C-alpha positions in Angstrom: 129.3 118.4 50.1 128.9 114.7 49.4 125.6 112.9 49.9 127.1 110.8 52.7 128.1 113.9 54.5 124.6 115.4 54.0 123.1 112.2 55.3 125.3 112.2 58.4 124.4 115.9 59.1 120.7 115.1 58.7 120.9 112.1 61.0 122.8 114.2 63.6 120.1 116.9 63.4 117.3 114.3 63.8 119.1 112.9 66.8 119.5 116.3 68.3 115.8 117.1 67.7 114.8 113.8 69.4 117.0 114.6 72.4 115.5 118.2 72.6 112.0 116.8 72.4 112.7 114.2 75.1 114.3 116.9 77.3 111.2 119.1 76.8 108.9 116.3 77.7 110.9 115.4 80.9 111.0 119.1 82.0 107.2 119.4 81.6 106.6 116.1 83.4 108.9 117.0 86.3 107.2 120.4 86.5 103.8 118.9 86.7 104.8 116.4 89.3 106.4 119.1 91.4 103.3 121.3 91.0 101.1 118.4 92.2 103.3 117.8 95.2 103.3 121.4 96.1 99.5 121.6 95.9 99.1 118.5 98.1 101.6 119.7 100.7 100.0 123.1 100.8 96.6 121.6 101.1 97.6 119.4 104.1 99.5 122.2 105.8 96.6 124.6 105.5 94.2 121.8 106.6 96.3 121.0 109.7 96.4 124.7 110.7 92.6 124.9 110.6 92.0 121.7 112.7 91.4 122.6 116.4 93.6 120.7 118.9 91.9 117.9 120.8 90.9 118.9 124.3 89.3 117.2 127.2 89.5 113.7 128.7 91.7 111.3 126.6 90.7 108.3 128.7 87.6 106.5 127.3 84.6 106.3 129.7 85.2 102.6 130.3 88.9 103.0 130.6 91.4 103.2 133.5 95.0 104.3 133.7 96.0 100.7 132.8 93.6 99.9 129.9 90.0 99.4 129.0 87.8 97.1 131.1 85.6 95.0 128.8 82.3 93.9 130.4 83.6 94.4 134.0 80.3 93.4 135.5 80.3 90.0 133.7 83.7 88.8 134.7 83.7 85.7 137.0 85.4 86.0 140.3 87.5 82.9 139.6 88.4 83.9 136.0 92.1 83.9 135.2 93.7 87.3 134.9 96.1 88.2 132.1 99.1 90.2 133.2 101.2 91.9 130.5 104.8 92.4 131.1 106.8 94.8 128.9 110.5 95.4 128.9 111.1 98.8 127.2 114.8 97.9 126.8 113.7 95.3 124.4 114.1 96.6 120.8 110.6 95.4 119.8 108.8 96.4 123.0 110.1 100.0 123.0 108.6 100.6 119.6 105.1 99.3 120.4 
């Protein structure tokens, strides 16, 4: 075997060792990330199962079916009234 051939084989083995090392590092990194994701998903699923569902009145005490009255006793009789018009066929309005 010539020294050039030996050198080529040695370089090939070094390249293969680097590739194997990189593959091992990537496998461990992906396994750690997957484990962390599984732990977080499991935590939030278990936490959501433990939380009781909200019950009772969902309208705030100062609210009405159409919104919340802010300082209703301080509004002047001649104050302008704001009327909101929404078109739910509008692409923006139906999302808000």
